[in-house]
N, CA, C, O and the ligand as a Tripos MOL2 file, in Angstrom:
@<TRIPOS>MOLECULE
protein
  309   307    78     0     0
PROTEIN
NO_CHARGES

@<TRIPOS>ATOM
      1 N           5.9590   18.0760   11.8910 N.3       1 MET1
      2 CA          5.7000   16.8610   12.6820 C.3       1 MET1
      3 C           5.7020   17.1650   14.1660 C.2       1 MET1
      4 O           6.7390   17.0470   14.8180 O.2       1 MET1
      5 N           4.5870   17.5450   14.6980 N.am      2 PRO2
      6 CA          4.5330   17.8170   16.1460 C.3       2 PRO2
      7 C           4.4700   16.5240   16.9480 C.2       2 PRO2
      8 O           4.2320   15.4450   16.4050 O.2       2 PRO2
      9 N           4.6850   16.6580   18.2340 N.am      3 ASN3
     10 CA          4.5000   15.5290   19.1520 C.3       3 ASN3
     11 C           5.3260   14.3000   18.7970 C.2       3 ASN3
     12 O           4.8370   13.1700   18.7750 O.2       3 ASN3
     13 N           6.5530   14.5600   18.5310 N.am      4 LYS4
     14 CA          7.4120   13.4350   18.1830 C.3       4 LYS4
     15 C           7.4600   12.3840   19.2800 C.2       4 LYS4
     16 O           7.5510   11.1870   19.0090 O.2       4 LYS4
     17 N           7.3980   12.8460   20.5130 N.am      5 ASN5
     18 CA          7.5960   11.9120   21.6220 C.3       5 ASN5
     19 C           6.3100   11.3230   22.1660 C.2       5 ASN5
     20 O           6.3300   10.3550   22.9260 O.2       5 ASN5
     21 N           5.2120   11.9020   21.7770 N.am      6 SER6
     22 CA          3.9980   11.5570   22.5070 C.3       6 SER6
     23 C           3.3330   10.2730   22.0410 C.2       6 SER6
     24 O           2.6030    9.6430   22.8060 O.2       6 SER6
     25 N           3.5700    9.8790   20.8090 N.am      7 SER7
     26 CA          2.8940    8.6630   20.3710 C.3       7 SER7
     27 C           3.8890    7.7060   19.7510 C.2       7 SER7
     28 O           4.9910    8.0940   19.3630 O.2       7 SER7
     29 N           3.4980    6.4880   19.6670 N.am      8 GLN8
     30 CA          4.3170    5.5150   18.9660 C.3       8 GLN8
     31 C           4.4440    5.9680   17.5290 C.2       8 GLN8
     32 O           3.4930    6.4870   16.9440 O.2       8 GLN8
     33 N           5.5840    5.7760   16.9800 N.am      9 ASN9
     34 CA          5.7210    6.0810   15.5680 C.3       9 ASN9
     35 C           4.7750    5.1880   14.7790 C.2       9 ASN9
     36 O           4.6590    3.9850   15.0130 O.2       9 ASN9
     37 N           4.1190    5.8240   13.8520 N.am     10 HIS10
     38 CA          3.2700    5.0130   12.9900 C.3      10 HIS10
     39 C           4.1470    4.3810   11.9260 C.2      10 HIS10
     40 O           4.8330    5.0750   11.1750 O.2      10 HIS10
     41 N           4.1170    3.0800   11.8690 N.am     11 ILE11
     42 CA          4.9210    2.3930   10.8660 C.3      11 ILE11
     43 C           4.0050    1.9400    9.7430 C.2      11 ILE11
     44 O           3.0710    1.1710    9.9650 O.2      11 ILE11
     45 N           4.2750    2.4190    8.5430 N.am     12 PRO12
     46 CA          3.4240    1.9960    7.4370 C.3      12 PRO12
     47 C           3.6280    0.5170    7.1340 C.2      12 PRO12
     48 O           4.7530    0.0510    6.9520 O.2      12 PRO12
     49 N           2.5230   -0.2030    7.0840 N.am     13 MET13
     50 CA          2.5960   -1.6280    6.8440 C.3      13 MET13
     51 C           2.1830   -1.9200    5.4140 C.2      13 MET13
     52 O           1.2850   -1.2790    4.8680 O.2      13 MET13
     53 N           2.8370   -2.8770    4.8270 N.am     14 ARG14
     54 CA          2.5000   -3.2890    3.4770 C.3      14 ARG14
     55 C           2.3470   -4.8050    3.4480 C.2      14 ARG14
     56 O           2.8940   -5.5240    4.2840 O.2      14 ARG14
     57 N           1.5920   -5.2590    2.4700 N.am     15 THR15
     58 CA          1.3260   -6.6870    2.3860 C.3      15 THR15
     59 C           2.2350   -7.3350    1.3520 C.2      15 THR15
     60 O           2.3100   -6.8960    0.2050 O.2      15 THR15
     61 N           2.9150   -8.3760    1.7750 N.am     16 CYS16
     62 CA          3.7290   -9.1550    0.8420 C.3      16 CYS16
     63 C           2.8070   -9.8490   -0.1620 C.2      16 CYS16
     64 O           1.8070  -10.4520    0.2260 O.2      16 CYS16
     65 N           3.1390   -9.7650   -1.4360 N.am     17 VAL17
     66 CA          2.2500  -10.3300   -2.4490 C.3      17 VAL17
     67 C           2.2000  -11.8480   -2.3970 C.2      17 VAL17
     68 O           1.2240  -12.4520   -2.8400 O.2      17 VAL17
     69 N           3.2300  -12.4630   -1.8660 N.am     18 VAL18
     70 CA          3.2850  -13.9230   -1.8740 C.3      18 VAL18
     71 C           2.6400  -14.5250   -0.6270 C.2      18 VAL18
     72 O           1.7490  -15.3660   -0.7410 O.2      18 VAL18
     73 N           3.0740  -14.1080    0.5490 N.am     19 CYS19
     74 CA          2.5530  -14.7480    1.7620 C.3      19 CYS19
     75 C           1.4170  -13.9510    2.3920 C.2      19 CYS19
     76 O           0.7590  -14.4320    3.3140 O.2      19 CYS19
     77 N           1.1800  -12.7220    1.8960 N.am     20 LYS20
     78 CA          0.0770  -11.8740    2.3600 C.3      20 LYS20
     79 C           0.2210  -11.4060    3.8010 C.2      20 LYS20
     80 O          -0.7410  -10.9430    4.4140 O.2      20 LYS20
     81 N           1.4140  -11.5290    4.3260 N.am     21 LYS21
     82 CA          1.6360  -11.0100    5.6690 C.3      21 LYS21
     83 C           1.8450   -9.5080    5.6130 C.2      21 LYS21
     84 O           2.3940   -8.9650    4.6540 O.2      21 LYS21
     85 N           1.3940   -8.8600    6.6650 N.am     22 LYS22
     86 CA          1.6600   -7.4310    6.7480 C.3      22 LYS22
     87 C           2.9590   -7.1960    7.4810 C.2      22 LYS22
     88 O           3.1780   -7.6990    8.5830 O.2      22 LYS22
     89 N           3.8060   -6.4270    6.8500 N.am     23 VAL23
     90 CA          5.1400   -6.2040    7.3800 C.3      23 VAL23
     91 C           5.4680   -4.7240    7.2600 C.2      23 VAL23
     92 O           5.0090   -4.0390    6.3460 O.2      23 VAL23
     93 N           6.2600   -4.2540    8.1910 N.am     24 ASP24
     94 CA          6.8110   -2.9070    8.1110 C.3      24 ASP24
     95 C           7.4120   -2.7010    6.7220 C.2      24 ASP24
     96 O           8.2690   -3.4720    6.2900 O.2      24 ASP24
     97 N           6.9700   -1.6780    6.0410 N.am     25 GLN25
     98 CA          7.3820   -1.5410    4.6340 C.3      25 GLN25
     99 C           8.8880   -1.3660    4.4550 C.2      25 GLN25
    100 O           9.4310   -1.6600    3.3900 O.2      25 GLN25
    101 N           9.5540   -0.8900    5.4940 N.am     26 LYS26
    102 CA         11.0050   -0.7420    5.3760 C.3      26 LYS26
    103 C          11.7170   -2.0790    5.2940 C.2      26 LYS26
    104 O          12.8520   -2.1690    4.8250 O.2      26 LYS26
    105 N          11.0330   -3.1150    5.7580 N.am     27 ARG27
    106 CA         11.6790   -4.4220    5.7530 C.3      27 ARG27
    107 C          11.3270   -5.2330    4.5200 C.2      27 ARG27
    108 O          11.8140   -6.3490    4.3400 O.2      27 ARG27
    109 N          10.4820   -4.6680    3.6730 N.am     28 LEU28
    110 CA         10.0900   -5.3970    2.4750 C.3      28 LEU28
    111 C          10.8890   -4.9490    1.2620 C.2      28 LEU28
    112 O          11.3610   -3.8150    1.1880 O.2      28 LEU28
    113 N          11.0250   -5.8510    0.3330 N.am     29 LEU29
    114 CA         11.5740   -5.4700   -0.9580 C.3      29 LEU29
    115 C          10.4700   -4.8340   -1.7700 C.2      29 LEU29
    116 O           9.3050   -5.2240   -1.6990 O.2      29 LEU29
    117 N          10.8670   -3.8570   -2.5310 N.am     30 ASN30
    118 CA          9.9720   -3.0310   -3.2890 C.3      30 ASN30
    119 C          10.1340   -3.3880   -4.7570 C.2      30 ASN30
    120 O          11.2510   -3.3660   -5.2750 O.2      30 ASN30
    121 N           9.0590   -3.7110   -5.4280 N.am     31 PHE31
    122 CA          9.2380   -3.9850   -6.8520 C.3      31 PHE31
    123 C           8.0040   -3.5820   -7.6250 C.2      31 PHE31
    124 O           6.9780   -3.2240   -7.0480 O.2      31 PHE31
    125 N           8.1180   -3.6460   -8.9290 N.am     32 PHE32
    126 CA          6.9640   -3.3890   -9.7650 C.3      32 PHE32
    127 C           7.1210   -4.1780  -11.0390 C.2      32 PHE32
    128 O           8.1710   -4.7680  -11.2930 O.2      32 PHE32
    129 N           6.0850   -4.1860  -11.8310 N.am     33 ILE33
    130 CA          6.0750   -4.9810  -13.0500 C.3      33 ILE33
    131 C           6.0890   -4.0360  -14.2430 C.2      33 ILE33
    132 O           5.2530   -3.1400  -14.3580 O.2      33 ILE33
    133 N           7.0470   -4.2520  -15.1180 N.am     34 ILE34
    134 CA          7.0630   -3.5070  -16.3730 C.3      34 ILE34
    135 C           6.9560   -4.5410  -17.4790 C.2      34 ILE34
    136 O           7.8540   -5.3640  -17.6580 O.2      34 ILE34
    137 N           5.8700   -4.4980  -18.2120 N.am     35 GLY35
    138 CA          5.6420   -5.5560  -19.1990 C.3      35 GLY35
    139 C           5.5100   -6.8740  -18.4580 C.2      35 GLY35
    140 O           4.5840   -7.0580  -17.6680 O.2      35 GLY35
    141 N           6.4260   -7.7830  -18.7080 N.am     36 SER36
    142 CA          6.3830   -9.0280  -17.9520 C.3      36 SER36
    143 C           7.6130   -9.1510  -17.0630 C.2      36 SER36
    144 O           7.8980  -10.2250  -16.5350 O.2      36 SER36
    145 N           8.3300   -8.0630  -16.9000 N.am     37 GLU37
    146 CA          9.5330   -8.0940  -16.0880 C.3      37 GLU37
    147 C           9.2430   -7.6380  -14.6700 C.2      37 GLU37
    148 O           8.4900   -6.6910  -14.4420 O.2      37 GLU37
    149 N           9.8510   -8.3280  -13.7300 N.am     38 ILE38
    150 CA          9.8200   -7.8650  -12.3530 C.3      38 ILE38
    151 C          11.0670   -7.0280  -12.1170 C.2      38 ILE38
    152 O          12.1920   -7.4840  -12.3190 O.2      38 ILE38
    153 N          10.8450   -5.8110  -11.6910 N.am     39 VAL39
    154 CA         11.9620   -4.8960  -11.4810 C.3      39 VAL39
    155 C          11.9770   -4.4810  -10.0210 C.2      39 VAL39
    156 O          10.9720   -4.0050   -9.4910 O.2      39 VAL39
    157 N          13.0970   -4.6610   -9.3850 N.am     40 PHE40
    158 CA         13.2030   -4.2340   -7.9980 C.3      40 PHE40
    159 C          13.6130   -2.7700   -7.9460 C.2      40 PHE40
    160 O          14.5490   -2.3320   -8.6160 O.2      40 PHE40
    161 N          12.8910   -2.0480   -7.1400 N.am     41 ASP41
    162 CA         13.1170   -0.6150   -7.0450 C.3      41 ASP41
    163 C          13.8970   -0.3200   -5.7750 C.2      41 ASP41
    164 O          13.3150   -0.0070   -4.7360 O.2      41 ASP41
    165 N          15.1890   -0.4180   -5.8620 N.am     42 MET42
    166 CA         16.0230   -0.2360   -4.6830 C.3      42 MET42
    167 C          15.9950    1.2020   -4.1820 C.2      42 MET42
    168 O          16.1510    1.4530   -2.9870 O.2      42 MET42
    169 N          15.7990    2.1280   -5.0860 N.am     43 GLN43
    170 CA         15.8770    3.5230   -4.6860 C.3      43 GLN43
    171 C          14.5310    4.0890   -4.2680 C.2      43 GLN43
    172 O          14.4580    5.1860   -3.7140 O.2      43 GLN43
    173 N          13.4840    3.3540   -4.5290 N.am     44 ARG44
    174 CA         12.1510    3.7820   -4.1200 C.3      44 ARG44
    175 C          11.7870    5.1390   -4.6960 C.2      44 ARG44
    176 O          11.2030    5.9730   -4.0050 O.2      44 ARG44
    177 N          12.1240    5.3610   -5.9380 N.am     45 VAL45
    178 CA         11.8380    6.6750   -6.4990 C.3      45 VAL45
    179 C          10.8490    6.6470   -7.6570 C.2      45 VAL45
    180 O          10.2740    7.6800   -7.9980 O.2      45 VAL45
    181 N          10.6450    5.4980   -8.2590 N.am     46 LEU46
    182 CA          9.8110    5.5000   -9.4450 C.3      46 LEU46
    183 C           8.3400    5.6790   -9.0970 C.2      46 LEU46
    184 O           7.8340    5.0390   -8.1740 O.2      46 LEU46
    185 N           7.6560    6.5410   -9.8290 N.am     47 PRO47
    186 CA          6.2640    6.8650   -9.5170 C.3      47 PRO47
    187 C           5.2800    5.8630  -10.1070 C.2      47 PRO47
    188 O           4.3940    6.2360  -10.8750 O.2      47 PRO47
    189 N           5.4310    4.6310   -9.7610 N.am     48 VAL48
    190 CA          4.5090    3.6110  -10.2530 C.3      48 VAL48
    191 C           3.9560    2.8580   -9.0590 C.2      48 VAL48
    192 O           4.4250    3.0050   -7.9300 O.2      48 VAL48
    193 N           2.9600    2.0570   -9.3350 N.am     49 ARG49
    194 CA          2.3520    1.2820   -8.2680 C.3      49 ARG49
    195 C           3.3620    0.2720   -7.7410 C.2      49 ARG49
    196 O           3.8940   -0.5520   -8.4850 O.2      49 ARG49
    197 N           3.6080    0.3550   -6.4550 N.am     50 LYS50
    198 CA          4.6100   -0.5020   -5.8530 C.3      50 LYS50
    199 C           4.0050   -1.8010   -5.3740 C.2      50 LYS50
    200 O           2.8560   -1.8560   -4.9380 O.2      50 LYS50
    201 N           4.7950   -2.8290   -5.4660 N.am     51 LEU51
    202 CA          4.4250   -4.1160   -4.9140 C.3      51 LEU51
    203 C           5.5130   -4.4970   -3.9200 C.2      51 LEU51
    204 O           6.6420   -4.0120   -3.9890 O.2      51 LEU51
    205 N           5.1500   -5.3690   -3.0030 N.am     52 TYR52
    206 CA          6.0780   -5.6430   -1.9140 C.3      52 TYR52
    207 C           6.2880   -7.1330   -1.7150 C.2      52 TYR52
    208 O           5.3960   -7.9510   -1.9410 O.2      52 TYR52
    209 N           7.4890   -7.4530   -1.2900 N.am     53 LEU53
    210 CA          7.8750   -8.8410   -1.1000 C.3      53 LEU53
    211 C           8.7720   -8.9650    0.1270 C.2      53 LEU53
    212 O           9.6740   -8.1530    0.3310 O.2      53 LEU53
    213 N           8.5170   -9.9850    0.9380 N.am     54 CYS54
    214 CA          9.4160  -10.2370    2.0590 C.3      54 CYS54
    215 C          10.8020  -10.6120    1.5470 C.2      54 CYS54
    216 O          10.9310  -11.3100    0.5410 O.2      54 CYS54
    217 N          11.8260  -10.1510    2.2330 N.am     55 PRO55
    218 CA         13.1740  -10.5170    1.8090 C.3      55 PRO55
    219 C          13.5720  -11.8860    2.3230 C.2      55 PRO55
    220 O          14.5640  -12.0090    3.0430 O.2      55 PRO55
    221 N          12.8280  -12.9050    1.9720 N.am     56 ASN56
    222 CA         13.2650  -14.2460    2.3540 C.3      56 ASN56
    223 C          13.0820  -15.2160    1.1900 C.2      56 ASN56
    224 O          12.3500  -14.9420    0.2380 O.2      56 ASN56
    225 N          13.7550  -16.3400    1.2870 N.am     57 ALA57
    226 CA         13.8300  -17.2620    0.1510 C.3      57 ALA57
    227 C          12.4570  -17.8180   -0.2250 C.2      57 ALA57
    228 O          12.1580  -17.9950   -1.4060 O.2      57 ALA57
    229 N          11.6270  -18.0910    0.7760 N.am     58 ASP58
    230 CA         10.3140  -18.6670    0.4740 C.3      58 ASP58
    231 C           9.4750  -17.7250   -0.3800 C.2      58 ASP58
    232 O           8.9080  -18.1290   -1.3960 O.2      58 ASP58
    233 N           9.4030  -16.4920    0.0350 N.am     59 CYS59
    234 CA          8.5930  -15.5440   -0.7120 C.3      59 CYS59
    235 C           9.2200  -15.2590   -2.0660 C.2      59 CYS59
    236 O           8.5290  -15.0940   -3.0720 O.2      59 CYS59
    237 N          10.5320  -15.2070   -2.0650 N.am     60 TYR60
    238 CA         11.2050  -14.9390   -3.3330 C.3      60 TYR60
    239 C          10.9230  -16.0490   -4.3320 C.2      60 TYR60
    240 O          10.6860  -15.7750   -5.5080 O.2      60 TYR60
    241 N          10.9450  -17.2890   -3.8850 N.am     61 SER61
    242 CA         10.7070  -18.3800   -4.8250 C.3      61 SER61
    243 C           9.2300  -18.4890   -5.1870 C.2      61 SER61
    244 O           8.8860  -19.0850   -6.2080 O.2      61 SER61
    245 N           8.3610  -17.9250   -4.3680 N.am     62 GLY62
    246 CA          6.9470  -17.9030   -4.7200 C.3      62 GLY62
    247 C           6.5990  -16.8130   -5.7210 C.2      62 GLY62
    248 O           5.4750  -16.7500   -6.2200 O.2      62 GLY62
    249 N           7.5460  -15.9790   -6.0020 N.am     63 LEU63
    250 CA          7.2660  -14.8060   -6.8180 C.3      63 LEU63
    251 C           6.9440  -15.1570   -8.2740 C.2      63 LEU63
    252 O           6.0870  -14.5230   -8.8900 O.2      63 LEU63
    253 N           7.6220  -16.1540   -8.8160 N.am     64 ALA64
    254 CA          7.3700  -16.5460  -10.2120 C.3      64 ALA64
    255 C           5.9230  -17.0160  -10.3720 C.2      64 ALA64
    256 O           5.2380  -16.6520  -11.3280 O.2      64 ALA64
    257 N           5.4770  -17.8260   -9.4220 N.am     65 LYS65
    258 CA          4.0980  -18.3030   -9.4550 C.3      65 LYS65
    259 C           3.1170  -17.1500   -9.3260 C.2      65 LYS65
    260 O           2.1260  -17.0590  -10.0510 O.2      65 LYS65
    261 N           3.4220  -16.2910   -8.3950 N.am     66 TRP66
    262 CA          2.5490  -15.1480   -8.1720 C.3      66 TRP66
    263 C           2.4370  -14.3140   -9.4510 C.2      66 TRP66
    264 O           1.3550  -13.8440   -9.8020 O.2      66 TRP66
    265 N           3.5630  -14.1370  -10.1400 N.am     67 ARG67
    266 CA          3.5530  -13.3120  -11.3420 C.3      67 ARG67
    267 C           2.6660  -13.9070  -12.4230 C.2      67 ARG67
    268 O           1.9800  -13.1820  -13.1440 O.2      67 ARG67
    269 N           2.6840  -15.2210  -12.5300 N.am     68 LYS68
    270 CA          1.8030  -15.8620  -13.5090 C.3      68 LYS68
    271 C           0.3410  -15.5720  -13.2150 C.2      68 LYS68
    272 O          -0.4370  -15.2370  -14.1080 O.2      68 LYS68
    273 N          -0.0130  -15.7080  -11.9480 N.am     69 ARG69
    274 CA         -1.3990  -15.4200  -11.5690 C.3      69 ARG69
    275 C          -1.7400  -13.9550  -11.8310 C.2      69 ARG69
    276 O          -2.8150  -13.6260  -12.3320 O.2      69 ARG69
    277 N          -0.8120  -13.1060  -11.4830 N.am     70 TYR70
    278 CA         -1.0080  -11.6710  -11.6280 C.3      70 TYR70
    279 C          -1.2440  -11.3230  -13.0920 C.2      70 TYR70
    280 O          -2.1280  -10.5290  -13.4160 O.2      70 TYR70
    281 N          -0.4490  -11.9220  -13.9700 N.am     71 GLN71
    282 CA         -0.5830  -11.5970  -15.3790 C.3      71 GLN71
    283 C          -1.8380  -12.1940  -15.9790 C.2      71 GLN71
    284 O          -2.4470  -11.6150  -16.8790 O.2      71 GLN71
    285 N          -2.2190  -13.3540  -15.4750 N.am     72 LYS72
    286 CA         -3.4790  -13.9560  -15.9200 C.3      72 LYS72
    287 C          -4.6240  -13.0070  -15.6310 C.2      72 LYS72
    288 O          -5.4980  -12.7740  -16.4650 O.2      72 LYS72
    289 N          -4.5910  -12.4730  -14.4380 N.am     73 ARG73
    290 CA         -5.6640  -11.5700  -14.0410 C.3      73 ARG73
    291 C          -5.7260  -10.3480  -14.9640 C.2      73 ARG73
    292 O          -6.8060   -9.8420  -15.2670 O.2      73 ARG73
    293 N          -4.5570   -9.8850  -15.4020 N.am     74 PHE74
    294 CA         -4.5520   -8.6720  -16.1970 C.3      74 PHE74
    295 C          -4.7750   -8.9100  -17.6790 C.2      74 PHE74
    296 O          -5.3150   -8.0540  -18.3800 O.2      74 PHE74
    297 N          -4.3630  -10.0640  -18.1490 N.am     75 THR75
    298 CA         -4.5500  -10.3230  -19.5760 C.3      75 THR75
    299 C          -5.8270  -11.0990  -19.8370 C.2      75 THR75
    300 O          -6.2910  -11.1710  -20.9750 O.2      75 THR75
    301 N          -6.3960  -11.6760  -18.8000 N.am     76 GLY76
    302 CA         -7.6330  -12.4390  -18.9520 C.3      76 GLY76
    303 C          -7.4260  -13.7900  -19.6090 C.2      76 GLY76
    304 O          -8.3710  -14.3970  -20.1120 O.2      76 GLY76
    305 N          -6.1670  -14.2670  -19.6030 N.am     77 LYS77
    306 CA         -5.9190  -15.5640  -20.2360 C.3      77 LYS77
    307 C          -5.4640  -16.5800  -19.1970 C.2      77 LYS77
    308 O          -5.2050  -17.7350  -19.5340 O.2      77 LYS77
    309 ZN          6.0850  -12.7960    2.1850 Zn       78 ZN78
@<TRIPOS>BOND
     1     1     2 1
     2     2     3 1
     3     3     4 2
     4     3     5 am
     5     5     6 1
     6     6     7 1
     7     7     8 2
     8     7     9 am
     9     9    10 1
    10    10    11 1
    11    11    12 2
    12    11    13 am
    13    13    14 1
    14    14    15 1
    15    15    16 2
    16    15    17 am
    17    17    18 1
    18    18    19 1
    19    19    20 2
    20    19    21 am
    21    21    22 1
    22    22    23 1
    23    23    24 2
    24    23    25 am
    25    25    26 1
    26    26    27 1
    27    27    28 2
    28    27    29 am
    29    29    30 1
    30    30    31 1
    31    31    32 2
    32    31    33 am
    33    33    34 1
    34    34    35 1
    35    35    36 2
    36    35    37 am
    37    37    38 1
    38    38    39 1
    39    39    40 2
    40    39    41 am
    41    41    42 1
    42    42    43 1
    43    43    44 2
    44    43    45 am
    45    45    46 1
    46    46    47 1
    47    47    48 2
    48    47    49 am
    49    49    50 1
    50    50    51 1
    51    51    52 2
    52    51    53 am
    53    53    54 1
    54    54    55 1
    55    55    56 2
    56    55    57 am
    57    57    58 1
    58    58    59 1
    59    59    60 2
    60    59    61 am
    61    61    62 1
    62    62    63 1
    63    63    64 2
    64    63    65 am
    65    65    66 1
    66    66    67 1
    67    67    68 2
    68    67    69 am
    69    69    70 1
    70    70    71 1
    71    71    72 2
    72    71    73 am
    73    73    74 1
    74    74    75 1
    75    75    76 2
    76    75    77 am
    77    77    78 1
    78    78    79 1
    79    79    80 2
    80    79    81 am
    81    81    82 1
    82    82    83 1
    83    83    84 2
    84    83    85 am
    85    85    86 1
    86    86    87 1
    87    87    88 2
    88    87    89 am
    89    89    90 1
    90    90    91 1
    91    91    92 2
    92    91    93 am
    93    93    94 1
    94    94    95 1
    95    95    96 2
    96    95    97 am
    97    97    98 1
    98    98    99 1
    99    99   100 2
   100    99   101 am
   101   101   102 1
   102   102   103 1
   103   103   104 2
   104   103   105 am
   105   105   106 1
   106   106   107 1
   107   107   108 2
   108   107   109 am
   109   109   110 1
   110   110   111 1
   111   111   112 2
   112   111   113 am
   113   113   114 1
   114   114   115 1
   115   115   116 2
   116   115   117 am
   117   117   118 1
   118   118   119 1
   119   119   120 2
   120   119   121 am
   121   121   122 1
   122   122   123 1
   123   123   124 2
   124   123   125 am
   125   125   126 1
   126   126   127 1
   127   127   128 2
   128   127   129 am
   129   129   130 1
   130   130   131 1
   131   131   132 2
   132   131   133 am
   133   133   134 1
   134   134   135 1
   135   135   136 2
   136   135   137 am
   137   137   138 1
   138   138   139 1
   139   139   140 2
   140   139   141 am
   141   141   142 1
   142   142   143 1
   143   143   144 2
   144   143   145 am
   145   145   146 1
   146   146   147 1
   147   147   148 2
   148   147   149 am
   149   149   150 1
   150   150   151 1
   151   151   152 2
   152   151   153 am
   153   153   154 1
   154   154   155 1
   155   155   156 2
   156   155   157 am
   157   157   158 1
   158   158   159 1
   159   159   160 2
   160   159   161 am
   161   161   162 1
   162   162   163 1
   163   163   164 2
   164   163   165 am
   165   165   166 1
   166   166   167 1
   167   167   168 2
   168   167   169 am
   169   169   170 1
   170   170   171 1
   171   171   172 2
   172   171   173 am
   173   173   174 1
   174   174   175 1
   175   175   176 2
   176   175   177 am
   177   177   178 1
   178   178   179 1
   179   179   180 2
   180   179   181 am
   181   181   182 1
   182   182   183 1
   183   183   184 2
   184   183   185 am
   185   185   186 1
   186   186   187 1
   187   187   188 2
   188   187   189 am
   189   189   190 1
   190   190   191 1
   191   191   192 2
   192   191   193 am
   193   193   194 1
   194   194   195 1
   195   195   196 2
   196   195   197 am
   197   197   198 1
   198   198   199 1
   199   199   200 2
   200   199   201 am
   201   201   202 1
   202   202   203 1
   203   203   204 2
   204   203   205 am
   205   205   206 1
   206   206   207 1
   207   207   208 2
   208   207   209 am
   209   209   210 1
   210   210   211 1
   211   211   212 2
   212   211   213 am
   213   213   214 1
   214   214   215 1
   215   215   216 2
   216   215   217 am
   217   217   218 1
   218   218   219 1
   219   219   220 2
   220   219   221 am
   221   221   222 1
   222   222   223 1
   223   223   224 2
   224   223   225 am
   225   225   226 1
   226   226   227 1
   227   227   228 2
   228   227   229 am
   229   229   230 1
   230   230   231 1
   231   231   232 2
   232   231   233 am
   233   233   234 1
   234   234   235 1
   235   235   236 2
   236   235   237 am
   237   237   238 1
   238   238   239 1
   239   239   240 2
   240   239   241 am
   241   241   242 1
   242   242   243 1
   243   243   244 2
   244   243   245 am
   245   245   246 1
   246   246   247 1
   247   247   248 2
   248   247   249 am
   249   249   250 1
   250   250   251 1
   251   251   252 2
   252   251   253 am
   253   253   254 1
   254   254   255 1
   255   255   256 2
   256   255   257 am
   257   257   258 1
   258   258   259 1
   259   259   260 2
   260   259   261 am
   261   261   262 1
   262   262   263 1
   263   263   264 2
   264   263   265 am
   265   265   266 1
   266   266   267 1
   267   267   268 2
   268   267   269 am
   269   269   270 1
   270   270   271 1
   271   271   272 2
   272   271   273 am
   273   273   274 1
   274   274   275 1
   275   275   276 2
   276   275   277 am
   277   277   278 1
   278   278   279 1
   279   279   280 2
   280   279   281 am
   281   281   282 1
   282   282   283 1
   283   283   284 2
   284   283   285 am
   285   285   286 1
   286   286   287 1
   287   287   288 2
   288   287   289 am
   289   289   290 1
   290   290   291 1
   291   291   292 2
   292   291   293 am
   293   293   294 1
   294   294   295 1
   295   295   296 2
   296   295   297 am
   297   297   298 1
   298   298   299 1
   299   299   300 2
   300   299   301 am
   301   301   302 1
   302   302   303 1
   303   303   304 2
   304   303   305 am
   305   305   306 1
   306   306   307 1
   307   307   308 2
@<TRIPOS>SUBSTRUCTURE
     1 MET1         2 RESIDUE 1 A MET
     2 PRO2         6 RESIDUE 1 A PRO
     3 ASN3        10 RESIDUE 1 A ASN
     4 LYS4        14 RESIDUE 1 A LYS
     5 ASN5        18 RESIDUE 1 A ASN
     6 SER6        22 RESIDUE 1 A SER
     7 SER7        26 RESIDUE 1 A SER
     8 GLN8        30 RESIDUE 1 A GLN
     9 ASN9        34 RESIDUE 1 A ASN
    10 HIS10       38 RESIDUE 1 A HIS
    11 ILE11       42 RESIDUE 1 A ILE
    12 PRO12       46 RESIDUE 1 A PRO
    13 MET13       50 RESIDUE 1 A MET
    14 ARG14       54 RESIDUE 1 A ARG
    15 THR15       58 RESIDUE 1 A THR
    16 CYS16       62 RESIDUE 1 A CYS
    17 VAL17       66 RESIDUE 1 A VAL
    18 VAL18       70 RESIDUE 1 A VAL
    19 CYS19       74 RESIDUE 1 A CYS
    20 LYS20       78 RESIDUE 1 A LYS
    21 LYS21       82 RESIDUE 1 A LYS
    22 LYS22       86 RESIDUE 1 A LYS
    23 VAL23       90 RESIDUE 1 A VAL
    24 ASP24       94 RESIDUE 1 A ASP
    25 GLN25       98 RESIDUE 1 A GLN
    26 LYS26      102 RESIDUE 1 A LYS
    27 ARG27      106 RESIDUE 1 A ARG
    28 LEU28      110 RESIDUE 1 A LEU
    29 LEU29      114 RESIDUE 1 A LEU
    30 ASN30      118 RESIDUE 1 A ASN
    31 PHE31      122 RESIDUE 1 A PHE
    32 PHE32      126 RESIDUE 1 A PHE
    33 ILE33      130 RESIDUE 1 A ILE
    34 ILE34      134 RESIDUE 1 A ILE
    35 GLY35      138 RESIDUE 1 A GLY
    36 SER36      142 RESIDUE 1 A SER
    37 GLU37      146 RESIDUE 1 A GLU
    38 ILE38      150 RESIDUE 1 A ILE
    39 VAL39      154 RESIDUE 1 A VAL
    40 PHE40      158 RESIDUE 1 A PHE
    41 ASP41      162 RESIDUE 1 A ASP
    42 MET42      166 RESIDUE 1 A MET
    43 GLN43      170 RESIDUE 1 A GLN
    44 ARG44      174 RESIDUE 1 A ARG
    45 VAL45      178 RESIDUE 1 A VAL
    46 LEU46      182 RESIDUE 1 A LEU
    47 PRO47      186 RESIDUE 1 A PRO
    48 VAL48      190 RESIDUE 1 A VAL
    49 ARG49      194 RESIDUE 1 A ARG
    50 LYS50      198 RESIDUE 1 A LYS
    51 LEU51      202 RESIDUE 1 A LEU
    52 TYR52      206 RESIDUE 1 A TYR
    53 LEU53      210 RESIDUE 1 A LEU
    54 CYS54      214 RESIDUE 1 A CYS
    55 PRO55      218 RESIDUE 1 A PRO
    56 ASN56      222 RESIDUE 1 A ASN
    57 ALA57      226 RESIDUE 1 A ALA
    58 ASP58      230 RESIDUE 1 A ASP
    59 CYS59      234 RESIDUE 1 A CYS
    60 TYR60      238 RESIDUE 1 A TYR
    61 SER61      242 RESIDUE 1 A SER
    62 GLY62      246 RESIDUE 1 A GLY
    63 LEU63      250 RESIDUE 1 A LEU
    64 ALA64      254 RESIDUE 1 A ALA
    65 LYS65      258 RESIDUE 1 A LYS
    66 TRP66      262 RESIDUE 1 A TRP
    67 ARG67      266 RESIDUE 1 A ARG
    68 LYS68      270 RESIDUE 1 A LYS
    69 ARG69      274 RESIDUE 1 A ARG
    70 TYR70      278 RESIDUE 1 A TYR
    71 GLN71      282 RESIDUE 1 A GLN
    72 LYS72      286 RESIDUE 1 A LYS
    73 ARG73      290 RESIDUE 1 A ARG
    74 PHE74      294 RESIDUE 1 A PHE
    75 THR75      298 RESIDUE 1 A THR
    76 GLY76      302 RESIDUE 1 A GLY
    77 LYS77      306 RESIDUE 1 A LYS
    78 ZN78       309 GROUP 0 **** ****
C-alpha cells in the first residue's frame, strides 16, 4: 500500500437493502440469506454473497418486508 498519506482513504460503500442509501460498509450490518433465514455475519468471514443493512430501527423493521420481496423474486411466486 504505497502513498498512505497522499490520498483520501477510499472507503468502500455499500447499499442498504432497505433504504438503498450508500453507507460506509464498516457502519453497516452484514448479513446473508440461508434458505429463508436471515443470518447476521458478525465476523465477516463467510464466503457468500453479502447483503447490507443500516444499523437502525427503521431499516431493521423494514427487513422482513424486504425479505418477502427478495424471496418472491427468487422463487417466482
Ligand atoms: Zn438503510
